[in-house]
C-alpha positions, 0 to 999 in steps of 0.5 A: 500500500502506498504511504498515506497521511492521516487527516490530522497531518501526522507523518505518513505510515504504511501500517494498517489500523486493525479494528473490531466493530461491535454493532447490533444492527446487522445491516450497518455492521455489514456495510461499515467495513467496506465504507471504513476501508474506502474512506481511509484509503485502505488504512483501516482493516476490520478484523471482526464484526460482533453483534453481541457482547458475548461475541465481542469478548469471545473475539477479544480472547483471540485477537488484539485490535488497535481500536474497538469501534463499539455501539454504546447500546449492545445486547449481551446475547442475541435476542436480548435487549440492548444495554448501555455501556458502563464502567464495568463493560469498559473494565471487561474490555480492558481485561481482555485487551488492555492495549485496545483503544475504545471508541463508542458510537452513539446516535444521541450523545448524552453529555453526562453519559459521555463524560462518565464513559470517558472518565472510565477509560473510553478513548473517544465518543464520536457521533454516529451521524458524522461523516465517515472521514471523521470516524476514520480520523477518530480511529487514527487519533485514538490509535495514537493514544489521544482522546477524540471528542467532538467539539460540541461534546467537549464544550458540554463536558466542560460545563459539567466539569465546572459543576453545572447542576443545571446542565446535568438536570437538563440532560436527565430531564430531556424528552422521553427520558425525562418523562420516565424519570419524573414518573419513576421519582413519583413512585410508579413502577416501570410497568405502570409508567409504560401504561401511563405514557403509553409506550412499551415497557422495553422503551421504559426499561431502556430510558431507566437504563440510560438514567442509571448509566448517566448517573453512574448508579445501579439501583432505583433507590440510588437514582432517587438519592442522586436526583435529590442531590441534583435538586430534581426531587425531594425525599 
């Protein structure tokens, strides 16, 4: 392959970047390797595609990619509902493949969730909706050991870092997630919330999982305690 220069202007290299993709949307997973190869002028080589977390960890026991490009929502096994990545997921990836940089893809970049995952060891957080060239740039950047954060997300995280509870509350109470959280704090069960809104219970469970991941908690009672501290509700 001819020497190439990446989009960041670093020195040319002939070495391909070995990538594993974790994406539960089979159609997207199927076309991504060819698109990345083309957009990177052959500089990115997809070694494996994983549709579940079980497949991913099985793959990481056999191969060591430079970069893991992972959807932030992934099911454990085929047929399971997707769950958001959290610190324990990132720790498991690092145990299997400590030298692999983790790029998390999301179609809706929530600031708190992104900050928590970056603090927990993720290398970058590009948006699914950006151009393929930008994703290639992100892959090249984290492979060098740098972080990759889109400018808008970097600004939003900066607000959180200076302690803006108002910004955190706005993210938590955004859209359908906010509706589910308000009803949860009022004492309604997920089944009751699904009937009230009305939406499917899987959708309610997904929004509650988002809240837990954004707050870095695992139980409903800890959601309550975190929301009290943020001034969203009172005990």
